[in-house]
C-alpha positions in Angstrom: -60.8 40.2 -29.3 -63.3 37.6 -30.5 -64.5 34.7 -28.5 -62.5 31.9 -30.3 -59.3 33.9 -30.0 -60.0 34.5 -26.3 -60.6 30.8 -25.7 -57.4 29.9 -27.6 -55.4 32.2 -25.4 -57.0 30.7 -22.3 -56.2 27.2 -23.5 -52.6 28.1 -24.1 -52.3 29.7 -20.7 -53.7 26.6 -19.0 -51.5 24.2 -20.9 -48.4 26.3 -20.3 -49.3 26.4 -16.5 -49.8 22.6 -16.6 -46.4 22.1 -18.3 -44.6 24.3 -15.7 -46.3 22.5 -12.8 -45.3 19.1 -14.2 -41.7 20.2 -14.8 -41.5 21.6 -11.3 -41.4 18.0 -10.0 -37.9 17.6 -11.6 -36.1 20.2 -9.5 -38.5 20.2 -6.5 -36.3 17.8 -4.5 -32.9 19.2 -5.5 -32.4 21.4 -2.4 -33.4 18.4 -0.2 -30.9 15.9 -1.6 -28.4 16.6 1.1 -31.0 16.3 3.8 -32.8 13.1 2.5 -30.5 10.7 4.4 -31.5 12.3 7.7 -35.1 12.9 6.7 -35.7 9.3 5.5 -33.3 7.6 7.9 -31.3 6.0 5.1 -27.9 6.1 3.4 -26.9 8.8 0.9 -26.7 6.2 -1.9 -30.2 4.9 -1.2 -31.6 8.5 -1.0 -30.6 9.1 -4.6 -33.5 6.7 -5.6 -35.8 9.6 -4.8 -34.6 11.2 -8.0 -33.8 8.1 -10.0 -37.3 6.6 -9.7 -39.0 9.7 -11.1 -36.7 9.6 -14.1 -37.3 5.9 -14.7 -41.1 6.1 -14.4 -41.3 9.2 -16.5 -39.3 7.7 -19.3 -41.6 4.7 -19.4 -44.8 6.7 -19.0 -44.2 9.4 -21.6 -44.6 7.2 -24.8 -47.5 5.3 -23.2 -49.4 8.5 -22.3 -48.8 9.7 -25.9 -50.2 6.6 -27.5 -53.3 6.6 -25.1 -53.8 10.3 -25.9 -53.9 9.6 -29.6 -56.4 6.8 -29.0 -58.7 8.2 -26.4 -58.1 12.0 -26.5 -55.3 14.2 -25.3 -57.5 16.2 -22.8 -58.7 13.0 -21.2 -55.1 11.7 -20.8 -54.0 15.1 -19.5 -56.6 14.9 -16.7 -55.6 11.2 -16.1 -52.0 12.2 -15.8 -52.8 14.8 -13.1 -54.2 12.1 -10.7 -51.0 10.2 -10.0 -49.1 13.5 -9.9 -51.4 14.8 -7.1 -51.5 11.5 -5.2 -47.8 11.1 -5.5 -47.3 14.6 -4.0 -49.6 13.8 -1.1 -47.8 10.5 -0.4 -44.4 12.3 -0.4 -45.7 15.0 2.0 -46.8 12.3 4.4 -43.6 10.1 4.1 -41.0 9.6 6.8 -39.3 6.6 5.3 -37.5 5.8 2.0 -40.1 3.3 0.5 -43.1 5.6 0.7 -41.1 8.5 -0.6 -39.9 6.4 -3.6 -43.5 5.3 -4.3 -44.7 8.9 -4.2 -41.9 10.1 -6.4 -42.7 7.3 -8.8 -46.3 8.4 -9.0 -45.1 11.9 -9.7 -43.1 10.5 -12.6 -46.3 9.4 -14.3 -47.1 13.1 -14.9 -44.1 13.7 -17.2 -46.2 12.8 -20.2 -48.3 16.0 -19.8 -46.0 18.2 -21.8 -46.0 16.1 -25.1 -49.8 15.6 -24.6 -50.2 19.4 -24.3 -48.1 20.0 -27.4 -50.1 17.5 -29.4 -53.4 19.0 -28.2 -52.4 22.4 -29.5 -52.1 21.0 -33.0 -55.8 19.9 -32.8 -57.3 23.1 -31.3 -55.1 26.1 -32.1 -55.4 28.2 -35.3 -52.4 27.7 -37.7 -51.1 31.2 -37.3 -50.7 30.8 -33.6 -49.5 27.2 -33.5 -45.8 27.8 -33.8 -45.5 30.3 -30.9 -47.9 28.1 -28.8 -45.8 25.0 -29.3 -42.6 27.0 -28.5 -44.0 28.2 -25.2 -45.4 24.8 -24.1 -42.2 23.0 -25.0 -40.1 25.5 -23.2 -42.2 25.0 -20.1 -40.1 22.0 -19.3 -37.1 24.2 -18.7 -39.1 27.1 -17.3 -40.6 25.0 -14.5 -37.3 23.3 -13.8 -35.5 26.7 -13.4 -38.3 28.4 -11.4 -38.6 25.3 -9.2 -35.1 25.8 -7.7 -35.8 29.1 -5.9 -39.3 28.0 -4.9 -37.9 24.7 -3.4 -34.9 26.5 -1.8 -37.1 29.2 -0.2 -39.5 26.6 1.3 -36.7 24.3 2.4 -34.8 27.2 4.1 -37.7 29.0 5.8 -40.3 26.3 6.3 -40.9 22.5 6.7 -39.8 20.4 3.8 -43.3 18.7 3.7 -44.8 22.1 2.6 -43.0 21.6 -0.8 -45.1 18.6 -1.6 -48.4 20.0 -0.3 -47.8 23.1 -2.5 -47.2 20.7 -5.4 -50.4 18.9 -4.7 -52.4 22.1 -4.6 -50.8 23.3 -7.9 -51.7 20.0 -9.6 -55.3 20.3 -8.4 -55.6 23.8 -9.7 -54.1 22.7 -13.1 -56.5 19.7 -13.3 -59.5 21.9 -12.6 -58.5 24.5 -15.2 -58.0 21.7 -17.8 -61.5 20.4 -17.2 -63.1 23.9 -17.3 -61.1 25.6 -20.1 -59.3 23.1 -22.5 -61.3 21.8 -25.4 -61.3 18.2 -26.6 -58.8 17.3 -29.4 -58.9 14.9 -32.2 -58.6 11.2 -31.3 -58.8 7.8 -33.1 -61.4 6.6 -30.6 -61.3 3.6 -28.3 -61.5 1.2 -31.3 -57.7 1.3 -31.5 -55.9 -1.4 -29.6 -53.3 -0.5 -27.0 -50.0 -2.3 -27.4 -49.6 -3.7 -23.9 -46.8 -6.0 -24.9 -44.9 -3.2 -26.6 -45.3 -1.0 -23.5 -43.9 -3.7 -21.2 -41.0 -4.4 -23.5 -40.2 -0.7 -23.9 -40.5 -0.1 -20.1 -38.2 -3.0 -19.3 -35.7 -1.9 -21.9 -35.7 1.7 -20.7 -35.3 0.7 -17.0 -32.4 -1.6 -18.0 -30.8 1.2 -19.9 -31.4 4.2 -17.7 -30.8 2.5 -14.3 -27.1 1.8 -14.9 -26.7 5.2 -16.6 -28.0 6.8 -13.4 -26.3 4.6 -10.9 -23.2 3.5 -12.8 -20.9 6.0 -11.0 -21.8 4.5 -7.6 -22.1 0.9 -8.7 -19.0 1.0 -10.8 -19.1 1.2 -14.6 -17.3 -2.1 -15.1 -19.3 -4.0 -12.4 -21.3 -7.1 -13.3 -24.6 -5.4 -12.5 -23.9 -2.4 -14.7 -22.7 -4.3 -17.6 -25.4 -6.9 -17.2 -28.2 -4.3 -17.3 -26.7 -2.6 -20.4 -26.6 -6.0 -22.1 -30.2 -6.7 -21.1 -31.2 -3.2 -22.4 -29.8 -4.0 -25.8 -31.6 -7.3 -26.0 -34.9 -6.0 -24.7 -35.0 -2.9 -27.0 -34.1 -5.1 -30.0 -37.0 -7.4 -29.1 -39.2 -4.4 -28.6 -38.3 -3.0 -32.0 -39.0 -6.4 -33.7 -42.4 -6.5 -31.9 -43.3 -3.0 -32.9 -42.5 -3.6 -36.6 -44.8 -6.6 -36.7 -47.6 -5.1 -34.7 -50.6 -3.8 -36.5 -51.2 -1.0 -33.9 -47.8 -0.4 -32.3 -47.1 1.7 -29.2 -44.6 3.6 -31.3 -44.7 3.4 -35.1 -41.0 2.8 -35.8 -41.6 3.3 -39.5 -42.7 6.8 -38.8 -39.8 7.5 -36.4 -37.4 6.1 -39.0 -38.4 8.9 -41.4 -35.2 11.0 -41.8 -36.8 14.2 -40.5 -38.0 12.5 -37.3 -35.0 10.3 -36.8 -32.4 13.0 -37.1 -34.5 15.4 -34.9 -34.6 12.7 -32.2 -30.9 12.2 -32.4 -30.4 15.9 -32.1 -32.8 15.9 -29.1 -30.4 13.5 -27.2 -27.5 15.9 -27.7 -29.7 18.9 -26.7 -30.8 17.1 -23.5 -27.2 16.4 -22.6 -26.3 20.1 -23.1 -29.3 21.4 -21.2 -28.9 19.3 -18.1 -25.2 19.9 -17.7 -26.0 23.5 -16.7 -28.5 22.6 -14.0 -26.1 20.0 -12.5 -22.9 22.2 -12.4 -23.9 25.8 -11.9 -25.9 25.3 -8.6 -22.9 23.5 -7.1 -20.4 26.1 -8.2 -22.6 28.9 -6.7 -22.8 27.2 -3.3 -19.2 26.1 -2.9 -17.3 28.2 -0.3 -15.3 31.2 -1.4 -12.3 29.9 0.5 -11.7 27.4 -2.3 -10.8 30.2 -4.6 -13.5 29.4 -7.2 -16.6 28.8 -5.2 -19.1 31.7 -4.9 -20.3 31.1 -1.4 -24.1 31.5 -2.0 -26.8 30.1 0.3 -29.4 27.7 -1.1 -31.9 30.4 -1.4 -29.5 32.8 -3.2 -28.5 30.0 -5.5 -32.1 29.5 -6.6 -32.6 33.2 -7.2 -29.4 33.4 -9.3 -30.8 30.5 -11.4 -34.3 31.9 -11.8 -33.6 34.4 -14.5 -32.8 31.5 -16.8 -36.4 30.3 -16.6 -37.7 33.8 -17.1 -35.5 34.2 -20.2 -36.9 30.9 -21.6 -40.4 32.4 -21.3 -39.3 35.6 -23.1 -37.3 33.9 -25.8 -40.0 31.3 -26.8 -42.1 33.6 -29.0 -38.9 34.9 -30.6 -37.9 31.3 -31.5 -41.4 30.8 -33.0 -41.0 33.8 -35.2 -37.6 32.7 -36.3 -39.1 29.2 -37.1 -41.8 30.9 -39.2 -39.2 32.9 -41.1 -36.4 30.3 -41.6 -37.9 27.0 -40.5 -37.6 25.1 -37.2 -34.5 23.3 -38.4 -32.6 26.7 -38.5 -34.0 27.6 -35.1 -32.8 24.3 -33.6 -29.3 24.9 -35.0 -29.3 28.4 -33.6 -30.4 27.3 -30.2 -27.6 24.7 -30.0 -25.0 27.2 -31.2 -26.2 29.7 -28.5 -25.9 27.0 -25.8 -22.4 26.2 -27.0 -21.4 29.9 -26.9 -22.7 30.1 -23.3 -20.8 27.0 -22.2 -17.6 28.3 -24.0 -17.9 31.6 -22.2 -18.2 29.9 -18.9 -15.1 27.7 -19.6 -12.9 30.7 -20.5 -13.7 32.9 -17.5 -17.3 33.7 -16.8 -17.5 30.9 -14.2 -15.5 33.0 -11.7 -18.1 35.6 -10.8 -21.8 35.8 -9.9 -22.5 38.2 -12.8 -20.6 35.9 -15.2 -22.5 32.8 -14.2 -25.8 34.8 -14.5 -24.8 35.7 -18.0 -24.0 32.1 -18.8 -27.3 30.9 -17.4 -29.2 33.4 -19.4 -27.3 32.6 -22.7 -27.7 28.8 -22.3 -31.3 29.1 -21.2 -32.0 31.2 -24.3 -30.5 28.5 -26.5 -32.5 25.8 -24.8 -35.7 27.9 -25.4 -34.9 28.1 -29.2 -34.1 24.3 -29.4 -37.0 23.1 -27.3 -39.5 25.1 -29.3 -38.2 23.9 -32.6 -38.1 20.1 -31.9 -41.8 19.5 -31.6 -42.4 21.6 -34.7 -40.0 19.4 -36.7 -41.7 16.2 -35.3 -45.2 17.4 -36.1 -44.2 18.4 -39.6 -43.3 14.9 -40.4 -46.0 12.6 -38.7 -49.7 12.0 -39.4 -52.2 13.9 -37.2 -53.3 10.6 -35.5 -49.7 10.0 -34.2 -48.9 13.5 -32.9 -49.0 12.7 -29.2 -47.0 9.5 -29.4 -44.4 11.0 -31.7 -43.9 14.0 -29.3 -43.8 11.6 -26.4 -41.0 9.6 -28.1 -39.2 12.8 -28.7 -39.5 13.8 -25.0 -38.1 10.3 -24.2 -35.1 11.0 -26.4 -34.5 14.2 -24.4 -34.8 12.2 -21.2 -32.1 9.8 -22.4 -30.0 12.9 -23.0 -30.5 14.3 -19.6 -29.9 10.9 -17.9 -26.7 10.5 -19.8 -25.7 14.1 -18.9 -26.2 13.3 -15.2 -24.0 10.3 -15.5 -21.2 12.1 -17.4 -21.3 15.2 -15.2 -21.4 13.2 -12.0 -18.5 11.0 -13.2 -16.3 14.0 -14.2 -16.9 16.0 -11.0 -16.3 12.9 -8.9 -13.0 12.0 -10.6 -11.8 15.6 -10.7 -12.2 16.4 -7.0 -10.3 17.0 -3.8 -11.0 16.2 -0.1 -11.7 19.3 2.0 -12.7 18.9 5.7 -13.5 15.2 5.1 -15.8 16.0 2.1 -15.1 15.4 -1.6 -15.3 18.7 -3.5 -15.2 19.1 -7.3 -12.1 21.1 -8.5 -12.2 24.2 -10.6 -10.8 22.2 -13.5 -13.6 19.7 -13.1 -16.2 22.4 -13.6 -14.3 23.8 -16.6 -14.2 20.3 -18.1 -18.0 20.0 -17.7 -18.5 23.4 -19.4 -16.2 22.3 -22.3 -18.2 19.1 -22.6 -21.4 21.1 -22.7 -19.9 23.3 -25.4 -18.8 20.3 -27.5 -22.1 18.5 -27.2 -24.0 21.7 -28.2 -21.8 22.1 -31.3 -22.6 18.4 -32.2 -26.3 19.1 -31.7 -26.0 22.1 -34.1 -24.3 20.0 -36.7 -26.9 17.3 -36.4 -29.7 19.9 -36.7 -28.2 21.3 -39.9 -28.4 17.7 -41.3 -32.1 17.3 -40.7 -33.9 16.8 -44.1 -37.1 18.8 -43.9 -40.1 17.5 -45.9 -42.1 20.6 -46.6 -44.6 18.8 -48.7 -45.7 16.6 -45.8 -46.2 19.8 -43.7 -48.7 21.0 -46.2 -50.4 17.6 -46.4 -50.8 17.6 -42.6 -52.4 21.1 -42.7 -54.9 19.9 -45.3 -55.7 16.7 -43.2 -56.3 18.9 -40.1 -58.8 21.1 -42.0 -60.6 18.1 -43.4 -61.0 16.6 -39.9 -62.3 19.8 -38.5 -64.8 20.1 -41.3 -66.1 16.6 -40.5 
């Protein structure tokens, strides 16, 4: 194996590890949700901000990190993103009250932009023949880390002090940052002569908070409450003003003319549907696994056992990613995205018609759906990068990641509302019914089918892919 190939493999390994570490933060606190009211001396509704704040900050930070990466270098922004991730983990580890924990989790949210940055960096430094499989692995790391985070967090929570979770996270972030400095090469950047669109970032941030906050909290606030409706209205106004500003800006945060290209636009719409489908699994199956067997449909697993039953999904994503890349090379990423969505739909459909009633059945469902997510998540960045200029790779991938986040946020709201409405009271606690879980699986199936149909409608511009390849070679020669 020659030296350039060895370095390319090392770069891929480091970026994949970084993506997994960043995505671990999403499921790191899931086993602690029931304990946070006691740990932080607060109410259950206030404790949910520990999850909500990471979502909100991550949604705002992702497109900003992408634009800064295009301007000043992806490697530099990757390292910069590691700093608040590490500091936030330490703050959480030292917290004993709600406000410090929220601050720490907010800082962790700033690290979400590492995955689109890593994908964009691959386009700059990897040889063309390895680019597809590399992108598929990095993109899938979002799901891999999320799936593997459950058993890790459950094991630490069950057998050790909860603070260890965040200390371990801080150490992993430190290792990741050191490896990026030592191994990862610099990518292509516009240089600091570009102007950062601060007004656009503020408008987008305000609009996203106004949109995602009621989506996340609408079930507890009331969907028809004045606060929920007012924030939705504010989101519409702020995002319209942001769009107007971006169109008139010479150096926008997000070039809406590029995102309006049919291939990019339809891919982003499909990303929302895939995000909804992906997250429905992570919200429903862990609950079903842990409900008591006495209910007749619960599977009575401990927190640790639940994490272990979910872990094969993350492993399967890792194994399927290169298969998806080969499929994209043969048939195109549009076909791979459609296949992934169909596989997800099949998994959800199988759960709804009977596989939800046994441990082996749910394991099969998790593996099938995770395989579909791996296909879909590997194909979306390839579609985006095949339709945007080299100089906007990171910001375009960041915007695509944002679309997925909107999908997962919407999924959380829908699944939460369905399971809350279709529930019974057992021993003074509200418990989702069997029909509630079946409804969630049917929704996941339907949304996945919609995602497949949208994927098939993506108009792929093959000529632009060739143009981008030539541009890349020219820049490397310079």
